N, CA, C and O atoms as a GROMACS GRO file, in nm:
protein
  612
    1ALA      N    1   0.078  -0.113   0.025
    1ALA     CA    2  -0.026   0.047  -0.007
    1ALA      C    3   0.066   0.129  -0.001
    1ALA      O    4   0.046   0.231   0.064
    2GLU      N    5   0.200   0.108  -0.071
    2GLU     CA    6   0.345   0.210  -0.047
    2GLU      C    7   0.247   0.303  -0.154
    2GLU      O    8   0.186   0.260  -0.252
    3GLY      N    9   0.256   0.525  -0.075
    3GLY     CA   10   0.179   0.554  -0.105
    3GLY      C   11  -0.008   0.628  -0.072
    3GLY      O   12  -0.086   0.692  -0.143
    4GLY      N   13  -0.011   0.587   0.039
    4GLY     CA   14  -0.137   0.584   0.172
    4GLY      C   15  -0.088   0.568   0.273
    4GLY      O   16   0.011   0.590   0.343
    5GLY      N   17  -0.258   0.487   0.260
    5GLY     CA   18  -0.253   0.412   0.449
    5GLY      C   19  -0.355   0.316   0.453
    5GLY      O   20  -0.320   0.238   0.365
    6GLY      N   21  -0.422   0.290   0.483
    6GLY     CA   22  -0.581   0.245   0.538
    6GLY      C   23  -0.644   0.310   0.515
    6GLY      O   24  -0.709   0.245   0.433
    7ALA      N   25  -0.687   0.401   0.519
    7ALA     CA   26  -0.772   0.522   0.484
    7ALA      C   27  -0.850   0.474   0.318
    7ALA      O   28  -0.959   0.427   0.287
    8THR      N   29  -0.687   0.527   0.214
    8THR     CA   30  -0.692   0.525   0.084
    8THR      C   31  -0.676   0.367   0.034
    8THR      O   32  -0.700   0.362  -0.086
    9LEU      N   33  -0.648   0.260   0.079
    9LEU     CA   34  -0.601   0.153   0.005
    9LEU      C   35  -0.787   0.070  -0.092
    9LEU      O   36  -0.887   0.024  -0.037
   10ASN      N   37  -0.767   0.080  -0.181
   10ASN     CA   38  -0.854   0.024  -0.257
   10ASN      C   39  -0.926  -0.166  -0.207
   10ASN      O   40  -0.940  -0.280  -0.252
   11ALA      N   41  -0.934  -0.134  -0.163
   11ALA     CA   42  -0.996  -0.327  -0.146
   11ALA      C   43  -1.024  -0.428  -0.257
   11ALA      O   44  -0.986  -0.542  -0.282
   12ASP      N   45  -1.136  -0.308  -0.332
   12ASP     CA   46  -1.118  -0.428  -0.471
   12ASP      C   47  -0.970  -0.535  -0.521
   12ASP      O   48  -0.938  -0.651  -0.549
   13LYS      N   49  -0.915  -0.386  -0.505
   13LYS     CA   50  -0.727  -0.475  -0.611
   13LYS      C   51  -0.637  -0.507  -0.405
   13LYS      O   52  -0.520  -0.536  -0.381
   14VAL      N   53  -0.706  -0.494  -0.346
   14VAL     CA   54  -0.512  -0.539  -0.249
   14VAL      C   55  -0.601  -0.572  -0.186
   14VAL      O   56  -0.718  -0.542  -0.163
   15LYS      N   57  -0.462  -0.702  -0.134
   15LYS     CA   58  -0.526  -0.840  -0.004
   15LYS      C   59  -0.427  -0.779   0.056
   15LYS      O   60  -0.344  -0.697   0.016
   16TYR      N   61  -0.459  -0.864   0.231
   16TYR     CA   62  -0.384  -0.912   0.275
   16TYR      C   63  -0.322  -1.017   0.299
   16TYR      O   64  -0.373  -1.120   0.256
   17VAL      N   65  -0.194  -1.028   0.374
   17VAL     CA   66  -0.137  -1.182   0.328
   17VAL      C   67  -0.148  -1.232   0.382
   17VAL      O   68  -0.173  -1.353   0.384
   18GLY      N   69  -0.119  -1.079   0.529
   18GLY     CA   70  -0.024  -1.146   0.631
   18GLY      C   71   0.084  -1.150   0.687
   18GLY      O   72   0.180  -1.200   0.627
   19LYS      N   73   0.100  -1.093   0.826
   19LYS     CA   74   0.231  -1.046   0.872
   19LYS      C   75   0.248  -0.939   0.831
   19LYS      O   76   0.352  -0.919   0.767
   20GLY      N   77   0.154  -0.833   0.852
   20GLY     CA   78   0.161  -0.668   0.768
   20GLY      C   79   0.197  -0.686   0.678
   20GLY      O   80   0.289  -0.608   0.653
   21VAL      N   81   0.167  -0.786   0.561
   21VAL     CA   82   0.206  -0.758   0.432
   21VAL      C   83   0.113  -0.721   0.362
   21VAL      O   84   0.002  -0.726   0.415
   22TRP      N   85   0.120  -0.681   0.251
   22TRP     CA   86  -0.102  -0.600   0.130
   22TRP      C   87   0.032  -0.669  -0.007
   22TRP      O   88   0.148  -0.703   0.014
   23VAL      N   89  -0.038  -0.668  -0.126
   23VAL     CA   90  -0.061  -0.705  -0.253
   23VAL      C   91  -0.190  -0.621  -0.311
   23VAL      O   92  -0.296  -0.573  -0.272
   24ASN      N   93  -0.133  -0.631  -0.396
   24ASN     CA   94  -0.222  -0.534  -0.511
   24ASN      C   95  -0.251  -0.633  -0.653
   24ASN      O   96  -0.226  -0.615  -0.772
   25SER      N   97  -0.311  -0.737  -0.583
   25SER     CA   98  -0.379  -0.806  -0.659
   25SER      C   99  -0.274  -0.833  -0.877
   25SER      O  100  -0.191  -0.889  -0.949
   26GLU      N  101  -0.391  -0.727  -0.858
   26GLU     CA  102  -0.354  -0.671  -1.033
   26GLU      C  103  -0.268  -0.656  -1.090
   26GLU      O  104  -0.238  -0.725  -1.187
   27LEU      N  105  -0.202  -0.559  -1.047
   27LEU     CA  106  -0.044  -0.613  -1.003
   27LEU      C  107   0.029  -0.673  -1.030
   27LEU      O  108   0.124  -0.659  -1.107
   28MET      N  109  -0.013  -0.771  -0.953
   28MET     CA  110   0.057  -0.923  -0.944
   28MET      C  111   0.021  -1.033  -1.042
   28MET      O  112   0.083  -1.136  -1.066
   29ASP      N  113  -0.101  -0.986  -1.095
   29ASP     CA  114  -0.159  -1.047  -1.235
   29ASP      C  115  -0.080  -1.017  -1.335
   29ASP      O  116  -0.027  -1.108  -1.398
   30LEU      N  117  -0.062  -0.911  -1.362
   30LEU     CA  118   0.092  -0.760  -1.447
   30LEU      C  119   0.174  -0.885  -1.469
   30LEU      O  120   0.192  -0.942  -1.577
   31VAL      N  121   0.230  -0.926  -1.326
   31VAL     CA  122   0.350  -0.977  -1.298
   31VAL      C  123   0.367  -1.092  -1.327
   31VAL      O  124   0.476  -1.138  -1.360
   32ASP      N  125   0.225  -1.182  -1.318
   32ASP     CA  126   0.313  -1.341  -1.372
   32ASP      C  127   0.311  -1.326  -1.475
   32ASP      O  128   0.420  -1.342  -1.530
   33ALA      N  129   0.226  -1.299  -1.539
   33ALA     CA  130   0.123  -1.258  -1.730
   33ALA      C  131   0.323  -1.241  -1.839
   33ALA      O  132   0.368  -1.280  -1.946
   34GLY      N  133   0.375  -1.155  -1.713
   34GLY     CA  134   0.481  -1.155  -1.821
   34GLY      C  135   0.536  -1.029  -1.799
   34GLY      O  136   0.655  -1.004  -1.781
   35ARG      N  137   0.410  -0.924  -1.804
   35ARG     CA  138   0.419  -0.773  -1.868
   35ARG      C  139   0.452  -0.642  -1.788
   35ARG      O  140   0.434  -0.523  -1.813
   36VAL      N  141   0.509  -0.710  -1.681
   36VAL     CA  142   0.542  -0.626  -1.516
   36VAL      C  143   0.658  -0.644  -1.495
   36VAL      O  144   0.676  -0.765  -1.491
   37ARG      N  145   0.838  -0.542  -1.463
   37ARG     CA  146   0.924  -0.623  -1.415
   37ARG      C  147   0.852  -0.616  -1.269
   37ARG      O  148   0.757  -0.539  -1.286
   38MET      N  149   0.853  -0.661  -1.135
   38MET     CA  150   0.923  -0.571  -1.015
   38MET      C  151   1.092  -0.602  -0.947
   38MET      O  152   1.162  -0.702  -0.959
   39VAL      N  153   1.109  -0.509  -0.894
   39VAL     CA  154   1.274  -0.537  -0.903
   39VAL      C  155   1.224  -0.427  -0.753
   39VAL      O  156   1.172  -0.320  -0.724
   40SER      N  157   1.308  -0.590  -0.678
   40SER     CA  158   1.294  -0.555  -0.485
   40SER      C  159   1.441  -0.478  -0.509
   40SER      O  160   1.542  -0.502  -0.575
   41ARG      N  161   1.381  -0.332  -0.387
   41ARG     CA  162   1.511  -0.214  -0.348
   41ARG      C  163   1.584  -0.263  -0.241
   41ARG      O  164   1.544  -0.298  -0.130
   42GLY      N  165   1.738  -0.262  -0.304
   42GLY     CA  166   1.866  -0.299  -0.236
   42GLY      C  167   1.846  -0.444  -0.243
   42GLY      O  168   1.832  -0.491  -0.130
   43ALA      N  169   1.840  -0.549  -0.357
   43ALA     CA  170   1.864  -0.641  -0.350
   43ALA      C  171   1.995  -0.739  -0.464
   43ALA      O  172   2.011  -0.855  -0.503
   44GLY      N  173   2.059  -0.613  -0.477
   44GLY     CA  174   2.226  -0.596  -0.534
   44GLY      C  175   2.331  -0.616  -0.462
   44GLY      O  176   2.306  -0.645  -0.345
   45THR      N  177   2.466  -0.610  -0.498
   45THR     CA  178   2.582  -0.573  -0.448
   45THR      C  179   2.582  -0.381  -0.386
   45THR      O  180   2.658  -0.320  -0.311
   46GLU      N  181   2.465  -0.340  -0.458
   46GLU     CA  182   2.526  -0.140  -0.447
   46GLU      C  183   2.427  -0.106  -0.352
   46GLU      O  184   2.403   0.013  -0.332
   47GLY      N  185   2.335  -0.237  -0.263
   47GLY     CA  186   2.235  -0.176  -0.111
   47GLY      C  187   2.105  -0.100  -0.220
   47GLY      O  188   2.062  -0.137  -0.329
   48ARG      N  189   2.060   0.054  -0.107
   48ARG     CA  190   1.922   0.112  -0.200
   48ARG      C  191   1.986   0.137  -0.369
   48ARG      O  192   1.921   0.236  -0.404
   49LYS      N  193   2.022   0.122  -0.416
   49LYS     CA  194   2.048   0.210  -0.606
   49LYS      C  195   2.063   0.024  -0.660
   49LYS      O  196   2.119  -0.010  -0.764
   50SER      N  197   2.019  -0.041  -0.594
   50SER     CA  198   2.026  -0.206  -0.631
   50SER      C  199   1.922  -0.166  -0.773
   50SER      O  200   1.928  -0.163  -0.896
   51ASP      N  201   1.857  -0.148  -0.695
   51ASP     CA  202   1.680  -0.142  -0.787
   51ASP      C  203   1.703  -0.071  -0.901
   51ASP      O  204   1.740  -0.147  -0.990
   52ASP      N  205   1.700  -0.001  -0.922
   52ASP     CA  206   1.784   0.153  -1.034
   52ASP      C  207   1.866   0.109  -1.110
   52ASP      O  208   1.834   0.126  -1.228
   53LEU      N  209   1.987   0.044  -1.091
   53LEU     CA  210   2.056  -0.016  -1.161
   53LEU      C  211   1.990  -0.149  -1.256
   53LEU      O  212   1.998  -0.151  -1.379
   54THR      N  213   1.945  -0.222  -1.199
   54THR     CA  214   1.851  -0.341  -1.182
   54THR      C  215   1.840  -0.311  -1.342
   54THR      O  216   1.912  -0.345  -1.435
   55ILE      N  217   1.671  -0.202  -1.335
   55ILE     CA  218   1.618  -0.131  -1.399
   55ILE      C  219   1.683  -0.039  -1.429
   55ILE      O  220   1.575   0.016  -1.449
   56ILE      N  221   1.739   0.019  -1.448
   56ILE     CA  222   1.839   0.070  -1.592
   56ILE      C  223   1.889   0.006  -1.689
   56ILE      O  224   1.897   0.045  -1.805
   57GLU      N  225   1.936  -0.126  -1.632
   57GLU     CA  226   1.985  -0.254  -1.704
   57GLU      C  227   1.985  -0.307  -1.792
   57GLU      O  228   2.055  -0.327  -1.891
   58TYR      N  229   1.870  -0.339  -1.740
   58TYR     CA  230   1.734  -0.417  -1.772
   58TYR      C  231   1.660  -0.348  -1.941
   58TYR      O  232   1.664  -0.383  -2.059
   59ALA      N  233   1.605  -0.252  -1.873
   59ALA     CA  234   1.509  -0.192  -1.973
   59ALA      C  235   1.654  -0.108  -2.063
   59ALA      O  236   1.639   0.001  -2.009
   60LYS      N  237   1.732  -0.095  -2.124
   60LYS     CA  238   1.878  -0.042  -2.204
   60LYS      C  239   1.901  -0.182  -2.265
   60LYS      O  240   1.955  -0.190  -2.375
   61GLU      N  241   1.837  -0.360  -2.156
   61GLU     CA  242   1.879  -0.474  -2.281
   61GLU      C  243   1.731  -0.532  -2.377
   61GLU      O  244   1.681  -0.601  -2.466
   62THR      N  245   1.721  -0.443  -2.276
   62THR     CA  246   1.518  -0.483  -2.338
   62THR      C  247   1.412  -0.395  -2.489
   62THR      O  248   1.312  -0.426  -2.553
   63ASN      N  249   1.497  -0.288  -2.488
   63ASN     CA  250   1.419  -0.173  -2.502
   63ASN      C  251   1.333  -0.121  -2.416
   63ASN      O  252   1.284  -0.013  -2.447
   64ALA      N  253   1.301  -0.171  -2.313
   64ALA     CA  254   1.157  -0.194  -2.245
   64ALA      C  255   1.101  -0.022  -2.143
   64ALA      O  256   1.182   0.039  -2.073
   65TRP      N  257   0.976   0.013  -2.157
   65TRP     CA  258   0.949   0.185  -2.104
   65TRP      C  259   0.961   0.115  -1.954
   65TRP      O  260   0.909   0.007  -1.926
   66ILE      N  261   1.033   0.189  -1.869
   66ILE     CA  262   1.049   0.249  -1.777
   66ILE      C  263   0.942   0.355  -1.678
   66ILE      O  264   0.922   0.473  -1.705
   67CYS      N  265   0.853   0.250  -1.510
   67CYS     CA  266   0.746   0.351  -1.493
   67CYS      C  267   0.787   0.410  -1.349
   67CYS      O  268   0.785   0.324  -1.261
   68SER      N  269   0.822   0.534  -1.308
   68SER     CA  270   0.968   0.574  -1.190
   68SER      C  271   0.905   0.746  -1.180
   68SER      O  272   0.864   0.824  -1.266
   69ASN      N  273   0.926   0.755  -1.014
   69ASN     CA  274   0.870   0.951  -1.046
   69ASN      C  275   1.025   0.952  -1.054
   69ASN      O  276   1.045   1.071  -1.078
   70ASP      N  277   1.193   0.871  -1.046
   70ASP     CA  278   1.308   0.857  -0.992
   70ASP      C  279   1.390   0.958  -1.144
   70ASP      O  280   1.307   0.915  -1.224
   71GLN      N  281   1.432   1.001  -1.185
   71GLN     CA  282   1.503   1.085  -1.246
   71GLN      C  283   1.654   0.993  -1.179
   71GLN      O  284   1.588   0.952  -1.084
   72PHE      N  285   1.783   0.937  -1.155
   72PHE     CA  286   1.834   0.836  -1.167
   72PHE      C  287   1.915   0.952  -1.172
   72PHE      O  288   2.027   0.921  -1.215
   73ARG      N  289   1.901   1.111  -1.138
   73ARG     CA  290   2.036   1.173  -1.178
   73ARG      C  291   2.195   1.080  -1.126
   73ARG      O  292   2.298   1.053  -1.188
   74ASP      N  293   2.138   1.048  -0.951
   74ASP     CA  294   2.278   1.017  -0.854
   74ASP      C  295   2.318   0.869  -0.917
   74ASP      O  296   2.386   0.783  -0.862
   75HIS      N  297   2.228   0.863  -1.109
   75HIS     CA  298   2.361   0.719  -1.136
   75HIS      C  299   2.470   0.787  -1.259
   75HIS      O  300   2.570   0.744  -1.318
   76ARG      N  301   2.403   0.898  -1.260
   76ARG     CA  302   2.513   0.957  -1.400
   76ARG      C  303   2.623   0.923  -1.449
   76ARG      O  304   2.629   0.887  -1.567
   77ARG      N  305   2.725   0.929  -1.375
   77ARG     CA  306   2.868   0.892  -1.302
   77ARG      C  307   2.895   0.753  -1.363
   77ARG      O  308   3.001   0.722  -1.417
   78ASN      N  309   2.803   0.686  -1.351
   78ASN     CA  310   2.802   0.506  -1.333
   78ASN      C  311   2.873   0.418  -1.503
   78ASN      O  312   2.806   0.354  -1.584
   79ARG      N  313   3.008   0.445  -1.507
   79ARG     CA  314   3.023   0.434  -1.632
   79ARG      C  315   3.016   0.270  -1.612
   79ARG      O  316   3.107   0.237  -1.688
   80SER      N  317   2.971   0.165  -1.565
   80SER     CA  318   2.885   0.042  -1.584
   80SER      C  319   2.810   0.032  -1.639
   80SER      O  320   2.829  -0.066  -1.711
   81LEU      N  321   2.720   0.075  -1.657
   81LEU     CA  322   2.595   0.145  -1.708
   81LEU      C  323   2.611   0.134  -1.824
   81LEU      O  324   2.532   0.072  -1.896
   82GLY      N  325   2.725   0.196  -1.870
   82GLY     CA  326   2.745   0.133  -2.084
   82GLY      C  327   2.633   0.282  -2.111
   82GLY      O  328   2.557   0.271  -2.207
   83PHE      N  329   2.623   0.425  -2.022
   83PHE     CA  330   2.688   0.532  -2.147
   83PHE      C  331   2.824   0.587  -2.094
   83PHE      O  332   2.903   0.564  -2.002
   84SER      N  333   2.811   0.677  -2.209
   84SER     CA  334   2.965   0.783  -2.254
   84SER      C  335   2.900   0.905  -2.132
   84SER      O  336   2.962   1.009  -2.111
   85GLY      N  337   2.798   0.878  -2.075
   85GLY     CA  338   2.797   1.011  -1.981
   85GLY      C  339   2.672   1.050  -1.964
   85GLY      O  340   2.568   1.039  -2.028
   86ALA      N  341   2.718   1.120  -1.816
   86ALA     CA  342   2.521   1.205  -1.791
   86ALA      C  343   2.478   1.248  -1.910
   86ALA      O  344   2.363   1.210  -1.932
   87ARG      N  345   2.522   1.310  -1.993
   87ARG     CA  346   2.364   1.314  -2.123
   87ARG      C  347   2.362   1.229  -2.197
   87ARG      O  348   2.306   1.234  -2.306
   88ASP      N  349   2.426   1.130  -2.149
   88ASP     CA  350   2.350   1.015  -2.244
   88ASP      C  351   2.306   0.925  -2.222
   88ASP      O  352   2.272   0.849  -2.312
   89LEU      N  353   2.279   0.880  -2.017
   89LEU     CA  354   2.185   0.881  -1.977
   89LEU      C  355   2.057   0.946  -1.889
   89LEU      O  356   1.960   0.891  -1.838
   90LYS      N  357   2.097   1.080  -1.896
   90LYS     CA  358   1.962   1.138  -1.884
   90LYS      C  359   1.900   1.129  -2.042
   90LYS      O  360   1.781   1.102  -2.027
   91ALA      N  361   1.922   1.138  -2.150
   91ALA     CA  362   1.893   1.164  -2.287
   91ALA      C  363   1.794   1.007  -2.289
   91ALA      O  364   1.693   1.022  -2.359
   92PHE      N  365   1.807   0.856  -2.223
   92PHE     CA  366   1.838   0.745  -2.260
   92PHE      C  367   1.721   0.702  -2.128
   92PHE      O  368   1.683   0.588  -2.103
   93ALA      N  369   1.670   0.865  -2.038
   93ALA     CA  370   1.555   0.779  -1.924
   93ALA      C  371   1.464   0.905  -1.953
   93ALA      O  372   1.354   0.907  -1.897
   94ARG      N  373   1.503   1.021  -2.045
   94ARG     CA  374   1.432   1.093  -2.105
   94ARG      C  375   1.295   1.065  -2.186
   94ARG      O  376   1.181   1.112  -2.184
   95MET      N  377   1.394   0.916  -2.293
   95MET     CA  378   1.334   0.786  -2.392
   95MET      C  379   1.244   0.780  -2.339
   95MET      O  380   1.140   0.841  -2.365
   96ARG      N  381   1.275   0.660  -2.200
   96ARG     CA  382   1.241   0.562  -2.194
   96ARG      C  383   1.148   0.492  -2.063
   96ARG      O  384   1.095   0.384  -2.037
   97ARG      N  385   1.168   0.649  -1.988
   97ARG     CA  386   1.070   0.631  -1.869
   97ARG      C  387   1.007   0.712  -1.856
   97ARG      O  388   1.041   0.825  -1.892
   98PHE      N  389   0.888   0.684  -1.797
   98PHE     CA  390   0.812   0.742  -1.776
   98PHE      C  391   0.701   0.771  -1.613
   98PHE      O  392   0.672   0.677  -1.539
   99GLU      N  393   0.662   0.894  -1.591
   99GLU     CA  394   0.660   0.933  -1.405
   99GLU      C  395   0.500   0.872  -1.422
   99GLU      O  396   0.429   0.856  -1.521
  100HIS      N  397   0.476   0.841  -1.240
  100HIS     CA  398   0.363   0.791  -1.254
  100HIS      C  399   0.292   0.937  -1.096
  100HIS      O  400   0.344   1.027  -1.030
  101SER      N  401   0.165   0.880  -1.107
  101SER     CA  402   0.100   0.942  -1.039
  101SER      C  403  -0.083   0.944  -0.885
  101SER      O  404  -0.137   1.054  -0.885
  102PHE      N  405  -0.126   0.878  -0.822
  102PHE     CA  406  -0.233   0.815  -0.778
  102PHE      C  407  -0.344   0.965  -0.814
  102PHE      O  408  -0.355   1.045  -0.721
  103ARG      N  409  -0.411   0.991  -0.927
  103ARG     CA  410  -0.556   1.025  -0.834
  103ARG      C  411  -0.665   0.922  -0.881
  103ARG      O  412  -0.673   0.822  -0.952
  104VAL      N  413  -0.756   1.014  -0.790
  104VAL     CA  414  -0.838   0.956  -0.796
  104VAL      C  415  -0.970   0.983  -0.877
  104VAL      O  416  -1.047   0.898  -0.923
  105ALA      N  417  -0.980   1.133  -0.885
  105ALA     CA  418  -1.044   1.144  -1.001
  105ALA      C  419  -0.952   1.230  -1.080
  105ALA      O  420  -0.913   1.147  -1.163
  106PRO      N  421  -0.890   1.346  -1.110
  106PRO     CA  422  -0.848   1.492  -1.171
  106PRO      C  423  -1.012   1.590  -1.238
  106PRO      O  424  -1.083   1.559  -1.334
  107GLY      N  425  -1.025   1.701  -1.150
  107GLY     CA  426  -1.114   1.772  -1.158
  107GLY      C  427  -1.260   1.725  -1.105
  107GLY      O  428  -1.328   1.811  -1.049
  108LEU      N  429  -1.291   1.645  -1.114
  108LEU     CA  430  -1.360   1.611  -1.018
  108LEU      C  431  -1.430   1.678  -0.870
  108LEU      O  432  -1.384   1.634  -0.765
  109ASP      N  433  -1.522   1.766  -0.864
  109ASP     CA  434  -1.542   1.783  -0.735
  109ASP      C  435  -1.657   1.687  -0.641
  109ASP      O  436  -1.719   1.588  -0.679
  110ASP      N  437  -1.659   1.750  -0.514
  110ASP     CA  438  -1.714   1.637  -0.396
  110ASP      C  439  -1.892   1.650  -0.491
  110ASP      O  440  -1.932   1.540  -0.528
  111ALA      N  441  -1.974   1.755  -0.522
  111ALA     CA  442  -2.063   1.834  -0.537
  111ALA      C  443  -2.092   1.592  -0.585
  111ALA      O  444  -2.144   1.485  -0.553
  112LEU      N  445  -1.976   1.691  -0.707
  112LEU     CA  446  -2.039   1.559  -0.834
  112LEU      C  447  -2.036   1.475  -0.854
  112LEU      O  448  -2.125   1.407  -0.905
  113LEU      N  449  -1.914   1.440  -0.813
  113LEU     CA  450  -1.895   1.284  -0.656
  113LEU      C  451  -2.034   1.221  -0.670
  113LEU      O  452  -2.072   1.138  -0.753
  114GLN      N  453  -2.125   1.304  -0.529
  114GLN     CA  454  -2.171   1.308  -0.501
  114GLN      C  455  -2.323   1.297  -0.510
  114GLN      O  456  -2.393   1.231  -0.433
  115ALA      N  457  -2.358   1.358  -0.593
  115ALA     CA  458  -2.430   1.296  -0.727
  115ALA      C  459  -2.470   1.217  -0.834
  115ALA      O  460  -2.576   1.180  -0.885
  116MET      N  461  -2.287   1.198  -0.858
  116MET     CA  462  -2.282   1.003  -0.910
  116MET      C  463  -2.283   0.860  -0.792
  116MET      O  464  -2.286   0.738  -0.811
  117ARG      N  465  -2.280   0.924  -0.697
  117ARG     CA  466  -2.332   0.762  -0.611
  117ARG      C  467  -2.435   0.770  -0.608
  117ARG      O  468  -2.488   0.659  -0.617
  118THR      N  469  -2.549   0.904  -0.594
  118THR     CA  470  -2.684   0.893  -0.461
  118THR      C  471  -2.698   0.878  -0.678
  118THR      O  472  -2.722   0.757  -0.673
  119ALA      N  473  -2.699   0.897  -0.778
  119ALA     CA  474  -2.718   0.823  -0.894
  119ALA      C  475  -2.722   0.628  -0.952
  119ALA      O  476  -2.793   0.545  -1.008
  120SER      N  477  -2.616   0.642  -0.901
  120SER     CA  478  -2.588   0.508  -0.940
  120SER      C  479  -2.592   0.381  -0.806
  120SER      O  480  -2.556   0.266  -0.782
  121GLN      N  481  -2.653   0.482  -0.754
  121GLN     CA  482  -2.623   0.415  -0.579
  121GLN      C  483  -2.490   0.333  -0.601
  121GLN      O  484  -2.492   0.211  -0.618
  122TRP      N  485  -2.396   0.394  -0.599
  122TRP     CA  486  -2.296   0.297  -0.569
  122TRP      C  487  -2.194   0.374  -0.455
  122TRP      O  488  -2.198   0.491  -0.416
  123GLU      N  489  -2.118   0.284  -0.424
  123GLU     CA  490  -2.025   0.291  -0.261
  123GLU      C  491  -1.928   0.254  -0.290
  123GLU      O  492  -1.915   0.132  -0.293
  124PRO      N  493  -1.824   0.331  -0.321
  124PRO     CA  494  -1.654   0.286  -0.338
  124PRO      C  495  -1.614   0.240  -0.203
  124PRO      O  496  -1.594   0.300  -0.098
  125ARG      N  497  -1.607   0.083  -0.246
  125ARG     CA  498  -1.496  -0.014  -0.128
  125ARG      C  499  -1.392   0.071  -0.149
  125ARG      O  500  -1.326   0.038  -0.248
  126VAL      N  501  -1.360   0.148  -0.105
  126VAL     CA  502  -1.204   0.194   0.022
  126VAL      C  503  -1.180   0.246   0.096
  126VAL      O  504  -1.208   0.366   0.096
  127GLY      N  505  -1.110   0.186   0.206
  127GLY     CA  506  -1.051   0.217   0.288
  127GLY      C  507  -1.040   0.039   0.392
  127GLY      O  508  -1.128  -0.047   0.384
  128VAL      N  509  -0.947   0.029   0.454
  128VAL     CA  510  -0.909  -0.024   0.496
  128VAL      C  511  -1.056  -0.168   0.612
  128VAL      O  512  -1.052  -0.288   0.637
  129ASP      N  513  -1.136  -0.079   0.637
  129ASP     CA  514  -1.250  -0.152   0.676
  129ASP      C  515  -1.312  -0.315   0.607
  129ASP      O  516  -1.351  -0.420   0.658
  130PHE      N  517  -1.292  -0.252   0.437
  130PHE     CA  518  -1.376  -0.332   0.324
  130PHE      C  519  -1.304  -0.422   0.294
  130PHE      O  520  -1.349  -0.520   0.235
  131ALA      N  521  -1.104  -0.406   0.346
  131ALA     CA  522  -1.077  -0.503   0.269
  131ALA      C  523  -1.006  -0.679   0.371
  131ALA      O  524  -0.984  -0.737   0.477
  132THR      N  525  -1.004  -0.677   0.217
  132THR     CA  526  -1.014  -0.927   0.328
  132THR      C  527  -0.824  -1.008   0.296
  132THR      O  528  -0.716  -1.017   0.238
  133SER      N  529  -0.869  -1.025   0.342
  133SER     CA  530  -0.739  -1.146   0.381
  133SER      C  531  -0.741  -1.188   0.182
  133SER      O  532  -0.791  -1.112   0.098
  134GLU      N  533  -0.698  -1.276   0.160
  134GLU     CA  534  -0.643  -1.343  -0.027
  134GLU      C  535  -0.727  -1.419   0.015
  134GLU      O  536  -0.816  -1.425  -0.070
  135ASP      N  537  -0.763  -1.518   0.147
  135ASP     CA  538  -0.811  -1.648   0.106
  135ASP      C  539  -0.991  -1.604   0.195
  135ASP      O  540  -1.047  -1.670   0.282
  136GLY      N  541  -1.037  -1.476   0.130
  136GLY     CA  542  -1.129  -1.403   0.169
  136GLY      C  543  -1.186  -1.388   0.358
  136GLY      O  544  -1.291  -1.383   0.422
  137SER      N  545  -1.081  -1.387   0.377
  137SER     CA  546  -1.160  -1.376   0.556
  137SER      C  547  -1.083  -1.212   0.563
  137SER      O  548  -0.997  -1.140   0.512
  138PRO      N  549  -1.232  -1.220   0.713
  138PRO     CA  550  -1.189  -1.069   0.803
  138PRO      C  551  -1.037  -0.965   0.756
  138PRO      O  552  -1.114  -0.869   0.746
  139VAL      N  553  -0.943  -0.922   0.732
  139VAL     CA  554  -0.861  -0.840   0.828
  139VAL      C  555  -0.789  -0.815   0.947
  139VAL      O  556  -0.805  -0.721   1.026
  140PRO      N  557  -0.697  -0.921   0.954
  140PRO     CA  558  -0.726  -0.913   1.128
  140PRO      C  559  -0.702  -0.734   1.186
  140PRO      O  560  -0.658  -0.659   1.098
  141PRO      N  561  -0.726  -0.676   1.309
  141PRO     CA  562  -0.688  -0.551   1.385
  141PRO      C  563  -0.529  -0.518   1.380
  141PRO      O  564  -0.460  -0.601   1.438
  142PRO      N  565  -0.463  -0.413   1.321
  142PRO     CA  566  -0.330  -0.384   1.329
  142PRO      C  567  -0.299  -0.452   1.482
  142PRO      O  568  -0.378  -0.478   1.573
  143ARG      N  569  -0.162  -0.469   1.474
  143ARG     CA  570  -0.053  -0.472   1.636
  143ARG      C  571   0.048  -0.371   1.650
  143ARG      O  572   0.145  -0.347   1.579
  144PHE      N  573   0.007  -0.313   1.759
  144PHE     CA  574   0.052  -0.235   1.784
  144PHE      C  575   0.214  -0.272   1.943
  144PHE      O  576   0.217  -0.340   2.045
  145LYS      N  577   0.302  -0.191   1.881
  145LYS     CA  578   0.473  -0.268   1.989
  145LYS      C  579   0.344  -0.206   2.082
  145LYS      O  580   0.227  -0.170   2.063
  146ARG      N  581   0.408  -0.214   2.157
  146ARG     CA  582   0.408  -0.161   2.319
  146ARG      C  583   0.577  -0.110   2.347
  146ARG      O  584   0.696  -0.127   2.319
  147LYS      N  585   0.436  -0.003   2.458
  147LYS     CA  586   0.595   0.145   2.466
  147LYS      C  587   0.616   0.019   2.625
  147LYS      O  588   0.565  -0.069   2.694
  148GLU      N  589   0.785   0.146   2.588
  148GLU     CA  590   0.818   0.079   2.675
  148GLU      C  591   0.910   0.186   2.755
  148GLU      O  592   0.967   0.290   2.724
  149LYS      N  593   0.893   0.090   2.904
  149LYS     CA  594   0.836   0.198   3.059
  149LYS      C  595   0.949   0.322   3.046
  149LYS      O  596   1.066   0.293   3.021
  150GLY      N  597   0.914   0.441   3.063
  150GLY     CA  598   0.976   0.532   3.014
  150GLY      C  599   0.953   0.635   2.943
  150GLY      O  600   0.972   0.756   2.934
  151ALA      N  601   0.869   0.472   2.855
  151ALA     CA  602   0.923   0.629   2.685
  151ALA      C  603   0.774   0.700   2.710
  151ALA      O  604   0.684   0.638   2.768
  152PRO      N  605   0.757   0.849   2.655
  152PRO     CA  606   0.690   0.946   2.642
  152PRO      C  607   0.617   0.948   2.529
  152PRO      O  608   0.664   0.924   2.418
  153GLY      N  609   0.414   0.997   2.567
  153GLY     CA  610   0.367   0.935   2.529
  153GLY      C  611   0.249   0.855   2.629
  153GLY      O  612   0.178   0.766   2.582
   0.00000   0.00000   0.00000
């Protein structure tokens, strides 16, 4: 549920798998079909930079698109990527990368949304209260860590 929280969770797309882990089922279907490749952060030898390097290398090798808001500025001097300089990497990223943003309905105001919901008798399934586990059971309530003695609050 990166980029949001329990209140903005789309219960028709995101499922709880247990131990605090949520999965976007629609995205995972695309991964399973081979249409999207997921890259783990920090999975390689470069630590937190490994995901960027893997993404750039894969896109370059396969002529793939990159869906990322990262502009890869911190890699412009990395010669291992095979670019002759910062300008080449910047040009590559400009040609192969597109940014994403999460918008519910740009330009839709509350009055129009309410009128549409009333007319269609539709209620959105948004929020953790509507979420289910992968097996269809309700999501367990979140567990909070106990405060240590002497901790403020």
